[in-house]
PDB file of N, CA, C and O in Angstrom:
ATOM      1  N   MET A   1      22.409  24.952 243.948  1.00  0.00           N
ATOM      2  CA  MET A   1      20.973  25.077 243.807  1.00  0.00           C
ATOM      3  C   MET A   1      20.508  24.042 242.803  1.00  0.00           C
ATOM      4  O   MET A   1      20.911  24.073 241.641  1.00  0.00           O
ATOM      5  N   ALA A   2      19.675  23.141 243.239  1.00  0.00           N
ATOM      6  CA  ALA A   2      19.150  22.101 242.361  1.00  0.00           C
ATOM      7  C   ALA A   2      17.704  22.428 242.000  1.00  0.00           C
ATOM      8  O   ALA A   2      16.839  22.495 242.873  1.00  0.00           O
ATOM      9  N   LEU A   3      17.452  22.626 240.735  1.00  0.00           N
ATOM     10  CA  LEU A   3      16.106  22.996 240.302  1.00  0.00           C
ATOM     11  C   LEU A   3      15.169  21.807 240.179  1.00  0.00           C
ATOM     12  O   LEU A   3      13.974  21.926 240.451  1.00  0.00           O
ATOM     13  N   PHE A   4      15.695  20.676 239.777  1.00  0.00           N
ATOM     14  CA  PHE A   4      14.850  19.538 239.494  1.00  0.00           C
ATOM     15  C   PHE A   4      15.030  18.381 240.467  1.00  0.00           C
ATOM     16  O   PHE A   4      14.765  17.232 240.114  1.00  0.00           O
ATOM     17  N   SER A   5      15.467  18.662 241.660  1.00  0.00           N
ATOM     18  CA  SER A   5      15.647  17.599 242.643  1.00  0.00           C
ATOM     19  C   SER A   5      14.327  17.358 243.380  1.00  0.00           C
ATOM     20  O   SER A   5      13.477  18.244 243.461  1.00  0.00           O
ATOM     21  N   LYS A   6      14.176  16.155 243.909  1.00  0.00           N
ATOM     22  CA  LYS A   6      12.981  15.814 244.650  1.00  0.00           C
ATOM     23  C   LYS A   6      13.022  16.448 246.031  1.00  0.00           C
ATOM     24  O   LYS A   6      14.079  16.544 246.653  1.00  0.00           O
ATOM     25  N   LYS A   7      11.873  16.874 246.496  1.00  0.00           N
ATOM     26  CA  LYS A   7      11.804  17.407 247.848  1.00  0.00           C
ATOM     27  C   LYS A   7      11.785  16.239 248.825  1.00  0.00           C
ATOM     28  O   LYS A   7      11.048  15.271 248.644  1.00  0.00           O
ATOM     29  N   ARG A   8      12.580  16.344 249.827  1.00  0.00           N
ATOM     30  CA  ARG A   8      12.611  15.309 250.858  1.00  0.00           C
ATOM     31  C   ARG A   8      11.955  15.857 252.106  1.00  0.00           C
ATOM     32  O   ARG A   8      12.297  16.937 252.587  1.00  0.00           O
ATOM     33  N   GLU A   9      11.013  15.099 252.617  1.00  0.00           N
ATOM     34  CA  GLU A   9      10.348  15.521 253.840  1.00  0.00           C
ATOM     35  C   GLU A   9      11.277  15.265 255.009  1.00  0.00           C
ATOM     36  O   GLU A   9      11.871  14.191 255.101  1.00  0.00           O
ATOM     37  N   PRO A  10      11.413  16.223 255.898  1.00  0.00           N
ATOM     38  CA  PRO A  10      12.255  15.990 257.066  1.00  0.00           C
ATOM     39  C   PRO A  10      11.613  14.976 257.991  1.00  0.00           C
ATOM     40  O   PRO A  10      10.427  15.074 258.307  1.00  0.00           O
ATOM     41  N   LYS A  11      12.379  14.026 258.412  1.00  0.00           N
ATOM     42  CA  LYS A  11      11.874  13.038 259.361  1.00  0.00           C
ATOM     43  C   LYS A  11      12.015  13.579 260.771  1.00  0.00           C
ATOM     44  O   LYS A  11      12.990  14.256 261.099  1.00  0.00           O
ATOM     45  N   LEU A  12      11.047  13.276 261.585  1.00  0.00           N
ATOM     46  CA  LEU A  12      11.093  13.706 262.981  1.00  0.00           C
ATOM     47  C   LEU A  12      11.951  12.726 263.765  1.00  0.00           C
ATOM     48  O   LEU A  12      11.600  11.551 263.867  1.00  0.00           O
ATOM     49  N   PRO A  13      13.059  13.177 264.316  1.00  0.00           N
ATOM     50  CA  PRO A  13      13.920  12.270 265.073  1.00  0.00           C
ATOM     51  C   PRO A  13      13.299  11.954 266.436  1.00  0.00           C
ATOM     52  O   PRO A  13      12.782  12.840 267.116  1.00  0.00           O
ATOM     53  N   TYR A  14      13.358  10.694 266.817  1.00  0.00           N
ATOM     54  CA  TYR A  14      12.902  10.278 268.141  1.00  0.00           C
ATOM     55  C   TYR A  14      13.643   9.026 268.556  1.00  0.00           C
ATOM     56  O   TYR A  14      14.187   8.305 267.721  1.00  0.00           O
ATOM     57  N   ASP A  15      13.659   8.774 269.853  1.00  0.00           N
ATOM     58  CA  ASP A  15      14.331   7.604 270.401  1.00  0.00           C
ATOM     59  C   ASP A  15      13.290   6.518 270.662  1.00  0.00           C
ATOM     60  O   ASP A  15      12.505   6.656 271.600  1.00  0.00           O
ATOM     61  N   PRO A  16      13.251   5.447 269.872  1.00  0.00           N
ATOM     62  CA  PRO A  16      12.230   4.411 270.057  1.00  0.00           C
ATOM     63  C   PRO A  16      12.282   3.722 271.415  1.00  0.00           C
ATOM     64  O   PRO A  16      11.280   3.161 271.858  1.00  0.00           O
ATOM     65  N   ALA A  17      13.430   3.755 272.079  1.00  0.00           N
ATOM     66  CA  ALA A  17      13.527   3.133 273.395  1.00  0.00           C
ATOM     67  C   ALA A  17      12.841   3.982 274.470  1.00  0.00           C
ATOM     68  O   ALA A  17      12.358   3.444 275.466  1.00  0.00           O
ATOM     69  N   ARG A  18      12.796   5.308 274.275  1.00  0.00           N
ATOM     70  CA  ARG A  18      12.235   6.201 275.283  1.00  0.00           C
ATOM     71  C   ARG A  18      10.906   6.821 274.867  1.00  0.00           C
ATOM     72  O   ARG A  18      10.153   7.286 275.722  1.00  0.00           O
ATOM     73  N   GLN A  19      10.600   6.837 273.554  1.00  0.00           N
ATOM     74  CA  GLN A  19       9.405   7.508 273.084  1.00  0.00           C
ATOM     75  C   GLN A  19       8.608   6.610 272.144  1.00  0.00           C
ATOM     76  O   GLN A  19       9.167   5.769 271.440  1.00  0.00           O
ATOM     77  N   GLN A  20       7.286   6.807 272.148  1.00  0.00           N
ATOM     78  CA  GLN A  20       6.391   6.068 271.273  1.00  0.00           C
ATOM     79  C   GLN A  20       5.620   7.082 270.428  1.00  0.00           C
ATOM     80  O   GLN A  20       5.004   7.987 270.991  1.00  0.00           O
ATOM     81  N   PRO A  21       5.630   6.965 269.093  1.00  0.00           N
ATOM     82  CA  PRO A  21       4.891   7.915 268.263  1.00  0.00           C
ATOM     83  C   PRO A  21       3.395   7.759 268.461  1.00  0.00           C
ATOM     84  O   PRO A  21       2.884   6.644 268.563  1.00  0.00           O
ATOM     85  N   ALA A  22       2.689   8.902 268.517  1.00  0.00           N
ATOM     86  CA  ALA A  22       1.247   8.886 268.736  1.00  0.00           C
ATOM     87  C   ALA A  22       0.614  10.090 268.061  1.00  0.00           C
ATOM     88  O   ALA A  22       1.278  11.093 267.800  1.00  0.00           O
ATOM     89  N   VAL A  23      -0.680   9.976 267.783  1.00  0.00           N
ATOM     90  CA  VAL A  23      -1.454  11.062 267.202  1.00  0.00           C
ATOM     91  C   VAL A  23      -2.596  11.362 268.153  1.00  0.00           C
ATOM     92  O   VAL A  23      -3.335  10.463 268.554  1.00  0.00           O
ATOM     93  N   ARG A  24      -2.740  12.639 268.515  1.00  0.00           N
ATOM     94  CA  ARG A  24      -3.863  13.057 269.351  1.00  0.00           C
ATOM     95  C   ARG A  24      -4.930  13.628 268.432  1.00  0.00           C
ATOM     96  O   ARG A  24      -4.666  14.539 267.647  1.00  0.00           O
ATOM     97  N   ARG A  25      -6.145  13.083 268.537  1.00  0.00           N
ATOM     98  CA  ARG A  25      -7.254  13.509 267.690  1.00  0.00           C
ATOM     99  C   ARG A  25      -8.289  14.209 268.552  1.00  0.00           C
ATOM    100  O   ARG A  25      -8.716  13.683 269.579  1.00  0.00           O
ATOM    101  N   SER A  26      -8.692  15.411 268.122  1.00  0.00           N
ATOM    102  CA  SER A  26      -9.714  16.162 268.826  1.00  0.00           C
ATOM    103  C   SER A  26     -11.088  15.557 268.529  1.00  0.00           C
ATOM    104  O   SER A  26     -11.407  15.283 267.372  1.00  0.00           O
ATOM    105  N   ILE A  27     -11.889  15.352 269.551  1.00  0.00           N
ATOM    106  CA  ILE A  27     -13.220  14.791 269.370  1.00  0.00           C
ATOM    107  C   ILE A  27     -14.126  15.801 268.663  1.00  0.00           C
ATOM    108  O   ILE A  27     -14.930  15.413 267.816  1.00  0.00           O
ATOM    109  N   CYS A  28     -14.012  17.070 268.992  1.00  0.00           N
ATOM    110  CA  CYS A  28     -14.904  18.105 268.440  1.00  0.00           C
ATOM    111  C   CYS A  28     -14.571  18.456 266.990  1.00  0.00           C
ATOM    112  O   CYS A  28     -15.449  18.424 266.127  1.00  0.00           O
ATOM    113  N   THR A  29     -13.327  18.785 266.724  1.00  0.00           N
ATOM    114  CA  THR A  29     -12.954  19.308 265.404  1.00  0.00           C
ATOM    115  C   THR A  29     -12.285  18.282 264.507  1.00  0.00           C
ATOM    116  O   THR A  29     -12.234  18.486 263.294  1.00  0.00           O
ATOM    117  N   GLY A  30     -11.774  17.196 265.051  1.00  0.00           N
ATOM    118  CA  GLY A  30     -11.075  16.202 264.260  1.00  0.00           C
ATOM    119  C   GLY A  30      -9.640  16.567 263.956  1.00  0.00           C
ATOM    120  O   GLY A  30      -8.991  15.901 263.149  1.00  0.00           O
ATOM    121  N   GLU A  31      -9.128  17.622 264.592  1.00  0.00           N
ATOM    122  CA  GLU A  31      -7.748  18.056 264.371  1.00  0.00           C
ATOM    123  C   GLU A  31      -6.772  16.981 264.835  1.00  0.00           C
ATOM    124  O   GLU A  31      -6.964  16.372 265.887  1.00  0.00           O
ATOM    125  N   LEU A  32      -5.722  16.750 264.044  1.00  0.00           N
ATOM    126  CA  LEU A  32      -4.710  15.745 264.384  1.00  0.00           C
ATOM    127  C   LEU A  32      -3.402  16.426 264.759  1.00  0.00           C
ATOM    128  O   LEU A  32      -2.885  17.257 264.012  1.00  0.00           O
ATOM    129  N   THR A  33      -2.876  16.069 265.913  1.00  0.00           N
ATOM    130  CA  THR A  33      -1.590  16.564 266.370  1.00  0.00           C
ATOM    131  C   THR A  33      -0.657  15.373 266.566  1.00  0.00           C
ATOM    132  O   THR A  33      -0.945  14.473 267.355  1.00  0.00           O
ATOM    133  N   GLY A  34       0.439  15.373 265.858  1.00  0.00           N
ATOM    134  CA  GLY A  34       1.411  14.295 265.971  1.00  0.00           C
ATOM    135  C   GLY A  34       2.438  14.616 267.035  1.00  0.00           C
ATOM    136  O   GLY A  34       2.865  15.761 267.183  1.00  0.00           O
ATOM    137  N   GLY A  35       2.824  13.604 267.766  1.00  0.00           N
ATOM    138  CA  GLY A  35       3.817  13.803 268.808  1.00  0.00           C
ATOM    139  C   GLY A  35       4.313  12.469 269.332  1.00  0.00           C
ATOM    140  O   GLY A  35       4.190  11.435 268.675  1.00  0.00           O
ATOM    141  N   PHE A  36       4.869  12.516 270.518  1.00  0.00           N
ATOM    142  CA  PHE A  36       5.468  11.315 271.091  1.00  0.00           C
ATOM    143  C   PHE A  36       5.056  11.162 272.553  1.00  0.00           C
ATOM    144  O   PHE A  36       4.959  12.142 273.292  1.00  0.00           O
ATOM    145  N   ILE A  37       4.818   9.925 272.953  1.00  0.00           N
ATOM    146  CA  ILE A  37       4.508   9.600 274.344  1.00  0.00           C
ATOM    147  C   ILE A  37       5.803   9.171 275.003  1.00  0.00           C
ATOM    148  O   ILE A  37       6.489   8.274 274.513  1.00  0.00           O
ATOM    149  N   ASP A  38       6.137   9.809 276.114  1.00  0.00           N
ATOM    150  CA  ASP A  38       7.316   9.434 276.882  1.00  0.00           C
ATOM    151  C   ASP A  38       6.996   8.141 277.627  1.00  0.00           C
ATOM    152  O   ASP A  38       6.036   8.102 278.397  1.00  0.00           O
ATOM    153  N   ARG A  39       7.768   7.098 277.420  1.00  0.00           N
ATOM    154  CA  ARG A  39       7.484   5.792 278.036  1.00  0.00           C
ATOM    155  C   ARG A  39       7.646   5.798 279.558  1.00  0.00           C
ATOM    156  O   ARG A  39       6.999   5.011 280.249  1.00  0.00           O
ATOM    157  N   GLU A  40       8.497   6.673 280.083  1.00  0.00           N
ATOM    158  CA  GLU A  40       8.725   6.716 281.527  1.00  0.00           C
ATOM    159  C   GLU A  40       7.592   7.429 282.255  1.00  0.00           C
ATOM    160  O   GLU A  40       7.100   6.937 283.271  1.00  0.00           O
ATOM    161  N   THR A  41       7.175   8.584 281.742  1.00  0.00           N
ATOM    162  CA  THR A  41       6.170   9.389 282.445  1.00  0.00           C
ATOM    163  C   THR A  41       4.771   9.228 281.871  1.00  0.00           C
ATOM    164  O   THR A  41       3.791   9.509 282.560  1.00  0.00           O
ATOM    165  N   GLY A  42       4.656   8.777 280.615  1.00  0.00           N
ATOM    166  CA  GLY A  42       3.350   8.638 279.983  1.00  0.00           C
ATOM    167  C   GLY A  42       2.784   9.939 279.438  1.00  0.00           C
ATOM    168  O   GLY A  42       1.630   9.977 279.011  1.00  0.00           O
ATOM    169  N   ARG A  43       3.584  11.015 279.446  1.00  0.00           N
ATOM    170  CA  ARG A  43       3.113  12.322 278.954  1.00  0.00           C
ATOM    171  C   ARG A  43       3.255  12.396 277.442  1.00  0.00           C
ATOM    172  O   ARG A  43       4.175  11.825 276.857  1.00  0.00           O
ATOM    173  N   PHE A  44       2.322  13.113 276.823  1.00  0.00           N
ATOM    174  CA  PHE A  44       2.327  13.329 275.379  1.00  0.00           C
ATOM    175  C   PHE A  44       3.010  14.646 275.081  1.00  0.00           C
ATOM    176  O   PHE A  44       2.657  15.672 275.662  1.00  0.00           O
ATOM    177  N   HIS A  45       3.993  14.635 274.174  1.00  0.00           N
ATOM    178  CA  HIS A  45       4.707  15.837 273.766  1.00  0.00           C
ATOM    179  C   HIS A  45       4.360  16.119 272.304  1.00  0.00           C
ATOM    180  O   HIS A  45       4.678  15.324 271.419  1.00  0.00           O
ATOM    181  N   GLU A  46       3.707  17.256 272.057  1.00  0.00           N
ATOM    182  CA  GLU A  46       3.296  17.622 270.714  1.00  0.00           C
ATOM    183  C   GLU A  46       4.510  17.971 269.857  1.00  0.00           C
ATOM    184  O   GLU A  46       5.451  18.608 270.330  1.00  0.00           O
ATOM    185  N   ALA A  47       4.483  17.548 268.590  1.00  0.00           N
ATOM    186  CA  ALA A  47       5.598  17.836 267.695  1.00  0.00           C
ATOM    187  C   ALA A  47       5.145  18.589 266.442  1.00  0.00           C
ATOM    188  O   ALA A  47       5.794  19.551 266.031  1.00  0.00           O
ATOM    189  N   VAL A  48       4.039  18.159 265.835  1.00  0.00           N
ATOM    190  CA  VAL A  48       3.642  18.736 264.556  1.00  0.00           C
ATOM    191  C   VAL A  48       2.137  18.544 264.342  1.00  0.00           C
ATOM    192  O   VAL A  48       1.551  17.569 264.813  1.00  0.00           O
ATOM    193  N   LEU A  49       1.524  19.488 263.625  1.00  0.00           N
ATOM    194  CA  LEU A  49       0.129  19.369 263.225  1.00  0.00           C
ATOM    195  C   LEU A  49       0.097  18.625 261.893  1.00  0.00           C
ATOM    196  O   LEU A  49       0.770  19.026 260.943  1.00  0.00           O
ATOM    197  N   VAL A  50      -0.687  17.531 261.816  1.00  0.00           N
ATOM    198  CA  VAL A  50      -0.705  16.711 260.611  1.00  0.00           C
ATOM    199  C   VAL A  50      -2.113  16.630 260.031  1.00  0.00           C
ATOM    200  O   VAL A  50      -3.100  16.871 260.725  1.00  0.00           O
ATOM    201  N   ARG A  51      -2.188  16.290 258.759  1.00  0.00           N
ATOM    202  CA  ARG A  51      -3.481  16.153 258.081  1.00  0.00           C
ATOM    203  C   ARG A  51      -4.028  14.734 258.155  1.00  0.00           C
ATOM    204  O   ARG A  51      -5.241  14.526 258.135  1.00  0.00           O
ATOM    205  N   SER A  52      -3.121  13.755 258.241  1.00  0.00           N
ATOM    206  CA  SER A  52      -3.554  12.364 258.313  1.00  0.00           C
ATOM    207  C   SER A  52      -2.528  11.547 259.098  1.00  0.00           C
ATOM    208  O   SER A  52      -1.387  11.963 259.302  1.00  0.00           O
ATOM    209  N   ILE A  53      -2.974  10.383 259.523  1.00  0.00           N
ATOM    210  CA  ILE A  53      -2.067   9.492 260.260  1.00  0.00           C
ATOM    211  C   ILE A  53      -0.982   8.985 259.328  1.00  0.00           C
ATOM    212  O   ILE A  53       0.152   8.779 259.759  1.00  0.00           O
ATOM    213  N   GLU A  54      -1.311   8.779 258.054  1.00  0.00           N
ATOM    214  CA  GLU A  54      -0.319   8.318 257.079  1.00  0.00           C
ATOM    215  C   GLU A  54       0.809   9.339 256.903  1.00  0.00           C
ATOM    216  O   GLU A  54       1.971   8.963 256.749  1.00  0.00           O
ATOM    217  N   GLU A  55       0.466  10.616 256.927  1.00  0.00           N
ATOM    218  CA  GLU A  55       1.479  11.672 256.812  1.00  0.00           C
ATOM    219  C   GLU A  55       2.438  11.614 257.998  1.00  0.00           C
ATOM    220  O   GLU A  55       3.651  11.732 257.826  1.00  0.00           O
ATOM    221  N   PHE A  56       1.893  11.430 259.206  1.00  0.00           N
ATOM    222  CA  PHE A  56       2.741  11.336 260.394  1.00  0.00           C
ATOM    223  C   PHE A  56       3.583  10.063 260.349  1.00  0.00           C
ATOM    224  O   PHE A  56       4.732  10.063 260.792  1.00  0.00           O
ATOM    225  N   ARG A  57       3.021   8.986 259.819  1.00  0.00           N
ATOM    226  CA  ARG A  57       3.770   7.731 259.680  1.00  0.00           C
ATOM    227  C   ARG A  57       4.970   7.921 258.759  1.00  0.00           C
ATOM    228  O   ARG A  57       6.046   7.387 259.032  1.00  0.00           O
ATOM    229  N   ARG A  58       4.802   8.679 257.666  1.00  0.00           N
ATOM    230  CA  ARG A  58       5.923   8.964 256.767  1.00  0.00           C
ATOM    231  C   ARG A  58       6.980   9.836 257.447  1.00  0.00           C
ATOM    232  O   ARG A  58       8.178   9.639 257.246  1.00  0.00           O
ATOM    233  N   LEU A  59       6.529  10.797 258.250  1.00  0.00           N
ATOM    234  CA  LEU A  59       7.478  11.695 258.919  1.00  0.00           C
ATOM    235  C   LEU A  59       8.324  10.966 259.954  1.00  0.00           C
ATOM    236  O   LEU A  59       9.513  11.250 260.096  1.00  0.00           O
ATOM    237  N   THR A  60       7.725  10.040 260.670  1.00  0.00           N
ATOM    238  CA  THR A  60       8.471   9.338 261.723  1.00  0.00           C
ATOM    239  C   THR A  60       9.133   8.048 261.231  1.00  0.00           C
ATOM    240  O   THR A  60      10.145   7.619 261.786  1.00  0.00           O
ATOM    241  N   GLY A  61       8.574   7.439 260.208  1.00  0.00           N
ATOM    242  CA  GLY A  61       9.103   6.172 259.743  1.00  0.00           C
ATOM    243  C   GLY A  61       8.680   5.008 260.602  1.00  0.00           C
ATOM    244  O   GLY A  61       9.258   3.926 260.499  1.00  0.00           O
ATOM    245  N   ALA A  62       7.677   5.201 261.454  1.00  0.00           N
ATOM    246  CA  ALA A  62       7.208   4.157 262.366  1.00  0.00           C
ATOM    247  C   ALA A  62       6.126   3.308 261.709  1.00  0.00           C
ATOM    248  O   ALA A  62       5.392   3.792 260.847  1.00  0.00           O
ATOM    249  N   ASP A  63       6.025   2.047 262.112  1.00  0.00           N
ATOM    250  CA  ASP A  63       4.992   1.160 261.587  1.00  0.00           C
ATOM    251  C   ASP A  63       3.673   1.337 262.345  1.00  0.00           C
ATOM    252  O   ASP A  63       2.606   1.386 261.734  1.00  0.00           O
ATOM    253  N   GLU A  64       3.748   1.430 263.652  1.00  0.00           N
ATOM    254  CA  GLU A  64       2.542   1.558 264.479  1.00  0.00           C
ATOM    255  C   GLU A  64       2.449   2.941 265.087  1.00  0.00           C
ATOM    256  O   GLU A  64       3.422   3.452 265.641  1.00  0.00           O
ATOM    257  N   ILE A  65       1.266   3.552 264.982  1.00  0.00           N
ATOM    258  CA  ILE A  65       1.008   4.850 265.550  1.00  0.00           C
ATOM    259  C   ILE A  65      -0.183   4.716 266.496  1.00  0.00           C
ATOM    260  O   ILE A  65      -1.242   4.232 266.095  1.00  0.00           O
ATOM    261  N   THR A  66      -0.019   5.135 267.732  1.00  0.00           N
ATOM    262  CA  THR A  66      -1.091   5.099 268.715  1.00  0.00           C
ATOM    263  C   THR A  66      -1.978   6.328 268.538  1.00  0.00           C
ATOM    264  O   THR A  66      -1.478   7.430 268.311  1.00  0.00           O
ATOM    265  N   THR A  67      -3.297   6.139 268.643  1.00  0.00           N
ATOM    266  CA  THR A  67      -4.238   7.252 268.544  1.00  0.00           C
ATOM    267  C   THR A  67      -4.805   7.559 269.927  1.00  0.00           C
ATOM    268  O   THR A  67      -5.292   6.667 270.622  1.00  0.00           O
ATOM    269  N   ILE A  68      -4.736   8.827 270.315  1.00  0.00           N
ATOM    270  CA  ILE A  68      -5.262   9.280 271.614  1.00  0.00           C
ATOM    271  C   ILE A  68      -6.436  10.193 271.334  1.00  0.00           C
ATOM    272  O   ILE A  68      -6.344  11.073 270.478  1.00  0.00           O
ATOM    273  N   TYR A  69      -7.551   9.998 272.048  1.00  0.00           N
ATOM    274  CA  TYR A  69      -8.722  10.857 271.882  1.00  0.00           C
ATOM    275  C   TYR A  69      -8.860  11.786 273.048  1.00  0.00           C
ATOM    276  O   TYR A  69      -9.791  12.590 273.090  1.00  0.00           O
TER     277      TYR A  69
END
């Protein structure tokens, strides 16, 4: 048990060859849902509810995040 250790955010594992990180933004409420677009089918798979695009960028470690409205 470490009392004074830093909390590490879990990174969301994904395959960059098959998936593209994306954020779906609701037009009405502004809610952000982070997930991945399957490159073969083009379908969006929800992974996590996020507060900002920067938070999702830290979770995935990706440089570019696509925004879907």
